[in-house]
C-alpha positions, 0 to 999 in steps of 0.5 A: 967144975967143967961140963961137956954135954954130948947129944949123941954118942955115935954117928953113922960109920964112926965108932962110939964117941969117935966123933967127939974124941978131939973135943973130949981130949981138949976138954980134959987138957992133960987131966988124968981122970974124969967122971963119965955119966951116961944118960938115956932118956 
């Protein structure tokens, strides 16, 4: 199992998760599916 933890989903002037797209794409590494679990505490 691999996990990618993000401390925020937005940055000023960017779309939702836009700042993390390169990291997410690299983590997926060609996988066709993944599980996304949003959390707000």
